[in-house]
Backbone as CSV, one residue per row, in Angstrom:
resi,resn,N_x,N_y,N_z,CA_x,CA_y,CA_z,C_x,C_y,C_z
1,MET,-116.473,-30.994,-39.760,-115.258,-30.210,-39.994,-115.114,-29.854,-41.460
2,PHE,-115.160,-30.834,-42.351,-114.967,-30.557,-43.769,-116.142,-29.805,-44.368
3,ARG,-117.277,-29.858,-43.718,-118.460,-29.164,-44.199,-118.224,-27.649,-44.244
4,GLN,-117.391,-27.120,-43.343,-117.094,-25.693,-43.307,-116.388,-25.222,-44.576
5,PHE,-115.685,-26.102,-45.243,-114.996,-25.728,-46.470,-115.950,-25.583,-47.653
6,PHE,-117.149,-26.097,-47.516,-118.101,-26.093,-48.617,-119.343,-25.265,-48.308
7,THR,-119.160,-24.208,-47.554,-120.247,-23.297,-47.231,-119.824,-21.874,-47.555
8,SER,-120.795,-21.019,-47.750,-120.479,-19.613,-48.028,-120.346,-18.801,-46.752
9,ALA,-120.642,-19.381,-45.603,-120.532,-18.681,-44.325,-119.058,-18.458,-43.974
10,PRO,-118.749,-17.302,-43.414,-117.345,-17.051,-43.048,-116.902,-17.905,-41.869
11,PHE,-115.605,-18.223,-41.833,-115.044,-18.930,-40.687,-115.068,-18.022,-39.463
12,TRP,-114.670,-16.773,-39.690,-114.542,-15.819,-38.598,-114.949,-14.461,-39.135
13,LEU,-115.953,-13.866,-38.556,-116.498,-12.609,-39.070,-115.489,-11.466,-39.041
14,ASN,-114.561,-11.489,-38.098,-113.585,-10.402,-37.973,-112.262,-10.711,-38.664
15,GLY,-112.206,-11.744,-39.468,-110.958,-12.109,-40.130,-110.431,-11.042,-41.065
16,LEU,-111.326,-10.309,-41.705,-110.907,-9.254,-42.624,-110.196,-8.113,-41.901
17,VAL,-110.455,-7.992,-40.606,-109.811,-6.945,-39.813,-108.294,-7.130,-39.808
18,LEU,-107.833,-8.363,-39.659,-106.388,-8.619,-39.661,-105.772,-8.254,-41.007
19,VAL,-106.477,-8.550,-42.079,-105.990,-8.188,-43.408,-105.920,-6.670,-43.540
20,ARG,-106.935,-5.960,-43.018,-106.940,-4.491,-43.064,-105.755,-3.901,-42.297
21,ILE,-105.510,-4.418,-41.109,-104.420,-3.886,-40.277,-103.067,-4.097,-40.959
22,PHE,-102.808,-5.312,-41.443,-101.510,-5.588,-42.060,-101.353,-4.871,-43.403
23,THR,-102.436,-4.743,-44.155,-102.355,-4.012,-45.416,-102.025,-2.551,-45.160
24,GLY,-102.636,-1.965,-44.150,-102.328,-0.586,-43.789,-100.870,-0.409,-43.403
25,MET,-100.352,-1.348,-42.611,-98.945,-1.249,-42.205,-98.010,-1.448,-43.396
26,LEU,-98.381,-2.341,-44.305,-97.516,-2.587,-45.464,-97.478,-1.403,-46.425
27,ILE,-98.612,-0.747,-46.658,-98.616,0.384,-47.597,-97.871,1.573,-46.999
28,MET,-97.820,1.652,-45.684,-97.061,2.729,-45.045,-95.582,2.665,-45.427
29,LYS,-95.097,1.468,-45.697,-93.691,1.295,-46.095,-93.374,2.110,-47.349
30,TYR,-94.325,2.131,-48.286,-94.104,2.877,-49.526,-94.207,4.382,-49.306
31,GLY,-94.961,4.793,-48.297,-95.118,6.209,-48.031,-94.061,6.801,-47.133
32,LYS,-93.264,5.967,-46.482,-92.270,6.506,-45.548,-91.160,7.290,-46.244
33,VAL,-91.059,7.195,-47.572,-90.071,8.012,-48.294,-90.406,9.492,-48.166
34,LEU,-91.608,9.783,-47.715,-92.040,11.147,-47.465,-91.099,11.863,-46.504
35,PHE,-90.442,11.126,-45.636,-89.585,11.691,-44.615,-88.104,11.685,-44.992
36,SER,-87.797,11.365,-46.239,-86.420,11.358,-46.727,-86.325,12.257,-47.960
37,SER,-85.598,13.352,-47.834,-85.530,14.320,-48.950,-84.852,13.711,-50.179
38,SER,-83.859,12.852,-49.988,-83.185,12.261,-51.147,-84.102,11.278,-51.875
39,GLU,-84.855,10.492,-51.132,-85.779,9.564,-51.772,-86.941,10.311,-52.432
40,MET,-87.380,11.410,-51.821,-88.446,12.205,-52.431,-87.955,12.860,-53.721
41,GLN,-86.673,13.205,-53.778,-86.140,13.776,-55.022,-86.280,12.780,-56.168
42,GLY,-86.057,11.509,-55.880,-86.264,10.476,-56.891,-87.719,10.398,-57.328
43,GLN,-88.632,10.580,-56.389,-90.048,10.600,-56.725,-90.387,11.806,-57.598
44,PHE,-89.828,12.973,-57.252,-90.067,14.171,-58.056,-89.599,13.962,-59.486
45,ASP,-88.391,13.409,-59.623,-87.843,13.165,-60.963,-88.722,12.193,-61.744
46,PHE,-89.197,11.144,-61.086,-90.057,10.165,-61.751,-91.367,10.815,-62.197
47,PHE,-91.988,11.582,-61.321,-93.262,12.231,-61.653,-93.088,13.256,-62.764
48,GLU,-91.960,13.963,-62.753,-91.751,15.035,-63.726,-91.243,14.518,-65.070
49,ASN,-90.252,13.630,-65.050,-89.568,13.247,-66.276,-90.078,11.954,-66.916
50,VAL,-90.530,11.007,-66.105,-90.945,9.716,-66.651,-92.433,9.722,-66.999
51,ILE,-93.281,10.034,-66.032,-94.713,10.018,-66.328,-95.258,11.396,-66.674
52,LYS,-94.411,12.410,-66.569,-94.712,13.773,-67.021,-96.011,14.327,-66.450
53,PHE,-96.161,14.219,-65.139,-97.315,14.796,-64.460,-97.130,16.294,-64.300
54,PRO,-98.198,17.062,-64.424,-98.099,18.481,-64.067,-97.993,18.587,-62.541
55,ALA,-97.378,19.606,-62.054,-97.189,19.819,-60.611,-96.585,18.576,-59.945
56,PRO,-95.418,18.125,-60.402,-94.866,16.858,-59.897,-94.540,16.879,-58.409
57,TYR,-94.134,18.018,-57.873,-93.796,18.068,-56.454,-95.052,17.878,-55.605
58,PHE,-96.106,18.596,-55.954,-97.366,18.468,-55.226,-97.915,17.047,-55.318
59,LEU,-97.923,16.483,-56.516,-98.497,15.150,-56.702,-97.656,14.054,-56.049
60,ALA,-96.340,14.228,-56.028,-95.485,13.247,-55.344,-95.746,13.278,-53.839
61,TYR,-95.833,14.477,-53.277,-96.160,14.581,-51.849,-97.560,14.042,-51.561
62,LEU,-98.504,14.312,-52.451,-99.865,13.815,-52.269,-99.894,12.284,-52.296
63,ALA,-99.208,11.692,-53.259,-99.199,10.232,-53.381,-98.529,9.582,-52.172
64,LYS,-97.364,10.057,-51.805,-96.636,9.455,-50.683,-97.309,9.750,-49.348
65,GLY,-97.896,10.938,-49.222,-98.656,11.256,-48.015,-99.878,10.371,-47.881
66,THR,-100.546,10.116,-49.002,-101.701,9.222,-48.992,-101.282,7.812,-48.609
67,GLU,-100.157,7.347,-49.137,-99.693,6.004,-48.795,-99.354,5.893,-47.309
68,PHE,-98.665,6.894,-46.778,-98.253,6.802,-45.384,-99.428,7.024,-44.433
69,PHE,-100.070,8.183,-44.547,-101.138,8.516,-43.601,-102.416,7.720,-43.874
70,GLY,-102.699,7.442,-45.143,-103.837,6.576,-45.457,-103.629,5.179,-44.909
71,GLY,-102.392,4.676,-45.003,-102.075,3.366,-44.429,-102.207,3.362,-42.918
72,LEU,-101.784,4.454,-42.292,-101.923,4.578,-40.840,-103.396,4.569,-40.446
73,PHE,-104.208,5.371,-41.140,-105.641,5.400,-40.854,-106.286,4.049,-41.113
74,LEU,-105.857,3.377,-42.166,-106.406,2.057,-42.480,-106.057,1.053,-41.385
75,ALA,-104.818,1.052,-40.939,-104.395,0.125,-39.887,-105.154,0.383,-38.586
76,LEU,-105.400,1.649,-38.287,-106.129,1.993,-37.074,-107.636,1.825,-37.231
77,GLY,-108.097,1.774,-38.467,-109.526,1.710,-38.704,-110.195,3.047,-38.467
78,LEU,-109.501,4.124,-38.763,-110.019,5.481,-38.579,-110.270,6.103,-39.942
79,PHE,-111.468,6.592,-40.175,-111.883,7.133,-41.475,-111.561,6.123,-42.580
80,THR,-111.894,4.880,-42.322,-111.470,3.766,-43.166,-111.941,3.899,-44.604
81,ARG,-113.197,4.225,-44.792,-113.710,4.295,-46.166,-113.078,5.441,-46.941
82,LEU,-112.892,6.580,-46.312,-112.233,7.708,-46.987,-110.786,7.368,-47.311
83,ALA,-110.060,6.808,-46.348,-108.661,6.423,-46.572,-108.564,5.370,-47.666
84,SER,-109.472,4.396,-47.649,-109.458,3.332,-48.662,-109.711,3.888,-50.052
85,LEU,-110.638,4.827,-50.155,-110.937,5.426,-51.452,-109.739,6.219,-51.978
86,MET,-109.088,6.976,-51.106,-107.907,7.736,-51.528,-106.758,6.806,-51.907
87,LEU,-106.572,5.752,-51.143,-105.515,4.788,-51.449,-105.815,4.027,-52.741
88,ALA,-107.065,3.655,-52.950,-107.431,2.966,-54.192,-107.199,3.871,-55.394
89,THR,-107.499,5.155,-55.250,-107.254,6.106,-56.336,-105.766,6.228,-56.628
90,THR,-104.963,6.305,-55.574,-103.510,6.378,-55.746,-102.984,5.130,-56.452
91,MET,-103.485,3.967,-56.059,-103.039,2.725,-56.691,-103.573,2.593,-58.121
92,PHE,-104.735,3.171,-58.400,-105.246,3.200,-59.766,-104.287,3.988,-60.657
93,VAL,-103.854,5.153,-60.185,-102.895,5.971,-60.945,-101.573,5.225,-61.102
94,ALA,-101.110,4.580,-60.022,-99.855,3.829,-60.101,-99.959,2.686,-61.102
95,THR,-101.101,2.029,-61.134,-101.280,0.878,-62.021,-101.453,1.292,-63.473
96,PHE,-102.390,2.189,-63.715,-102.811,2.449,-65.087,-102.133,3.643,-65.749
97,ILE,-101.501,4.515,-64.972,-100.786,5.642,-65.578,-99.278,5.441,-65.447
98,ALA,-98.791,5.271,-64.218,-97.348,5.142,-64.021,-96.799,3.848,-64.612
99,ASN,-97.588,2.763,-64.570,-97.123,1.476,-65.089,-97.845,1.049,-66.360
100,ASN,-98.535,1.978,-66.995,-99.200,1.753,-68.287,-100.178,0.582,-68.274
101,GLY,-100.781,0.303,-67.126,-101.795,-0.736,-67.047,-101.275,-2.155,-67.176
102,LYS,-100.002,-2.357,-66.967,-99.404,-3.695,-67.094,-99.559,-4.464,-65.784
103,PHE,-100.822,-4.690,-65.388,-101.041,-5.336,-64.102,-100.802,-6.834,-64.143
104,TRP,-100.456,-7.391,-65.285,-100.056,-8.800,-65.339,-98.555,-8.950,-65.123
105,SER,-97.826,-7.825,-65.086,-96.374,-7.927,-64.891,-95.866,-6.829,-63.958
106,ASP,-95.591,-5.650,-64.500,-94.939,-4.590,-63.726,-95.806,-4.024,-62.601
107,ALA,-97.094,-3.935,-62.817,-97.963,-3.244,-61.870,-98.816,-4.182,-61.028
108,GLU,-98.417,-5.424,-60.908,-99.276,-6.366,-60.186,-99.412,-6.016,-58.711
109,VAL,-98.369,-5.480,-58.089,-98.453,-5.130,-56.669,-99.415,-3.964,-56.466
110,SER,-99.272,-2.915,-57.263,-100.178,-1.775,-57.113,-101.613,-2.167,-57.454
111,PHE,-101.802,-3.054,-58.410,-103.145,-3.516,-58.767,-103.767,-4.309,-57.616
112,MET,-102.988,-5.176,-56.985,-103.506,-5.950,-55.859,-103.839,-5.046,-54.678
113,TYR,-102.993,-4.052,-54.414,-103.314,-3.089,-53.367,-104.611,-2.354,-53.703
114,MET,-104.789,-1.956,-54.950,-106.005,-1.268,-55.354,-107.230,-2.137,-55.072
115,LEU,-107.155,-3.413,-55.412,-108.276,-4.319,-55.153,-108.548,-4.471,-53.654
116,LEU,-107.490,-4.583,-52.867,-107.674,-4.682,-51.414,-108.321,-3.427,-50.847
117,PHE,-107.882,-2.267,-51.316,-108.460,-1.024,-50.807,-109.927,-0.905,-51.189
118,LEU,-110.290,-1.409,-52.352,-111.701,-1.417,-52.735,-112.512,-2.370,-51.844
119,VAL,-111.919,-3.490,-51.464,-112.585,-4.402,-50.535,-112.861,-3.687,-49.215
120,PHE,-111.863,-2.969,-48.688,-112.049,-2.265,-47.414,-113.046,-1.123,-47.550
121,PHE,-113.090,-0.488,-48.715,-114.069,0.566,-48.948,-115.479,-0.010,-48.873
122,PHE,-115.712,-1.132,-49.536,-117.049,-1.710,-49.571,-117.406,-2.462,-48.292
123,ALA,-116.435,-3.140,-47.674,-116.712,-3.949,-46.487,-116.715,-3.126,-45.202
124,GLY,-116.012,-2.011,-45.176,-115.922,-1.216,-43.960,-114.847,-1.747,-43.025
125,PRO,-114.634,-1.060,-41.920,-113.518,-1.394,-41.027,-113.779,-2.550,-40.071
126,GLY,-115.022,-2.866,-39.778,-115.308,-3.913,-38.805,-115.334,-3.363,-37.388
127,LYS,-115.610,-4.258,-36.441,-115.740,-3.834,-35.043,-114.399,-3.525,-34.384
128,TRP,-113.330,-4.060,-34.901,-112.019,-3.791,-34.330,-111.433,-2.563,-35.009
129,SER,-112.017,-1.416,-34.785,-111.568,-0.196,-35.439,-111.932,1.014,-34.596
130,LEU,-111.231,2.086,-34.825,-111.581,3.340,-34.174,-112.882,3.901,-34.736
131,ASP,-113.170,3.613,-35.997,-114.451,4.038,-36.564,-115.607,3.456,-35.758
132,TYR,-115.519,2.193,-35.420,-116.583,1.558,-34.638,-116.685,2.189,-33.252
133,LEU,-115.528,2.385,-32.606,-115.543,2.962,-31.259,-116.071,4.385,-31.247
134,LEU,-115.704,5.173,-32.239,-116.075,6.585,-32.249,-117.453,6.862,-32.831
135,PHE,-117.857,6.097,-33.842,-119.062,6.457,-34.575,-120.202,5.452,-34.477
136,ASP,-119.903,4.174,-34.314,-120.947,3.158,-34.374,-121.380,2.619,-33.027
137,ARG,-120.473,2.474,-32.122,-120.783,1.818,-30.849,-121.889,2.554,-30.101
138,LYS,-121.798,3.857,-30.036,-122.811,4.613,-29.286,-124.171,4.536,-30.002
139,ASN,-124.182,4.429,-31.327,-125.438,4.313,-32.065,-126.068,2.944,-31.869
140,ASN,-125.250,1.909,-31.709,-125.776,0.561,-31.530,-126.329,0.336,-30.119
141,ASN,-125.946,1.172,-29.165,-126.421,1.026,-27.786,-127.719,1.772,-27.541
142,LEU,-128.210,2.518,-28.519,-129.440,3.291,-28.311,-130.672,2.428,-28.321
């Protein structure tokens, strides 16, 4: 029993799948402001006046759309690597531009999300995903 704690072998090969699903659902929470015009106005003001991005309306919709729909795709395991890359990029901007790279204090949540999205990009979605059902399963049966 205790020997399992001192090995590099995973306890459960599909354990990362649960982390992927819950991370996708959690990031969707930040993107749901996409459906509230008053909350999006706050995002527009932040993008335009605080971090002074060009095209603040487009970039605010892009960021929140990526959080919501990228999180949905991540939770479902659909286009996982593309969604993870887009989400990691969004969190990179949130960490190092919007929060001035203060990932030891203000930006720790966005930094941790960025790291998780990079894990999913490199590790892939696993067998419990729509990517596996749509793209891999038929190739593995040949």
